[in-house]
N, C-alpha and C positions, 0 to 999 in steps of 0.2 A: 633175471639176468645171471644170478648166481649159478643156476642149474645149466646154463649154456656156456660155462667155462669162464665166466667173468671173475673179477677179483673178489675175495672174501671181504665182507664188511669189516671196517676197522673200528674196534671198540676199545675203550679204556676202562679200566677197573679202578678208577680213583675213588677216594673216600666220598661217600654221599653225605651232604650237609643237610641238617634239618633247619638251618638258619636260612630264611628267605633272602633273596637278593635285595640289596638296599639297606640291610641292617635289621636292628631289633626294635621292638616296641616296648617301652617301659615308662612308668610314671606313677602318679598318685591321684587319688580322689579323696578330698578332704572337706568336711563340713566346717564352715567358718563360724564366727561369733554370731549368735542370734540377735535380732533386733525386733522391737515391737513398733509397728506402724499401722495406721488405719484399722486398728482393732485386731490385727493378726500378728503372729510371731513368724518371722521370716529367717530362714537359715540359708546362707550362701553355699553353693556347691562349687568348689574350686577344683580344677583339673590341671595337673602339672605333667609335663613330659620331661623325661631324663635328658641330660645334655647330649647323650649319644643315641637318642631315640628318634625313630621316625615320628611324624606328626599323626596322632590318632584322628580318625574321622568319625568315630562313633563312641557313644557312652551308653553302657547298660548299668543302671543304678537300682539297687534294692535297699530301701531303708526300713529298719524295724524300730517301732516306738515302744518304750517302756514308761508307763505312766498314763495319766489321764489326759490324753490328747489324741487327735486324729489328723491325718494329712488332708488338708483341704485341696491342695494342688501342688504339682511340681511343674515349673515352667522355665523356659529359656530366660536367661538374664545376662547382663553385661554385654560382652562382644558378640555373644550368640544371638542376641535379639535382632541384630541387623542381617544376620546370615539366614538364608532360606534353607530349611532342612529338607533332606530327601525323604526322611521319615521321622515322625515324632509321635509318641504315645505315652500316656501316663495312666496308671490304673491303681486303684486302692486295693489293698490286700487286708486280710484279717488282722495283721499285726503291723501295718505300715503302708508302703506304696512302692510301686515299681515305675521306672522311667527309662525310656529308650529314645535316643535321638541320634540321627546320622546326618552327616553333611557331605557334600561333594568334595569339599576341600578340608583341610585339617582343622581341628578344634583349637590346638595350641602348638606353637613352635617348640622345637627342641630346646631344652634348658629354660623354658618359661612356664609361668603359671597364669591362669586366667579364670575369671568367673564365667561359668557356663550356664548355671541354672540356679533357681532358688526354690526352697521347700517352704510352703505356707502351712503352718500348723494352726489348728483351732484348739485352744486350751483355755481353761479358767485362769484368770490372773492370780499370780502367787503360787501356782503349782510347779513342781519340778518334774522335768521330763528328760529322759535319755533318748537320743536318736543315734542309732548305730548303723553303720554301712555294712551290709551283709557281704562278707568276703567271698562266699561261694557263688553269688549271683551278680556281682559287680565286676565289670571289665571295661577296658578300652580296646578298640578294634581299629584296624586299618584294612580296607578293602575286603573285609569279611574273612580273610585268611590269616591275618596276623593279630594276635591278641596279647594283651597284658593282663595277667590274672594274679591273684594272691597265691594260688596253688603253684604257679610256675615261678613264683618269687620275682615277678617283673612288675608287680603293682602293690602299692601300699594304700591302705584305707584308714580313715580316722573319723570317728563320729564326734558328737558333741553333747554336752549336758546343757539343757535350758534351765538355768538356775532361777530361783525366785527373784534374784536381784535384777534380772533383765527387765522386769516390769518397773523398776525404780529409776531406770535411766531416762533422761529427758528425750522426748521424741523429736524435738526441734533444737537447733543450736541457737543460743542467745547471741545477739549482736550488741556490740558496744556502741 
């Protein structure tokens, strides 16, 4: 049409934004206080979304173990147990384990925190173990195109030390 005498296309040269429509994705992945039950040591995996963040739909988690322990499993826990994942996989690595889970809907609402998974460790009673979240391989994602990462300064991660004292805590609550 342009070559037949029609009008020239109207374009604007506005600033191009790298921020996706709908906002940003930011939050944290934190390992909670370990508990001993049924002969295993379990560490909760908490995911938080920043107050001004979109809801993450997926979690990529890589944990590294320092000490005499192995990851027996990483599985959904808390509110994530009732949600059907689109994809979920857990694999052992030479120094820990990797876990990837994705949902159709969000993992956690903006400004909130929730239990998403738990890590089960196999270790001898009385041994101290450090479990770190790998900042290079851990991320939150939405739609596969928006990510919160440590490198982008939109994700914070925190590991945990499984102290010898965790074995001394009672496994059941006493009732009066």
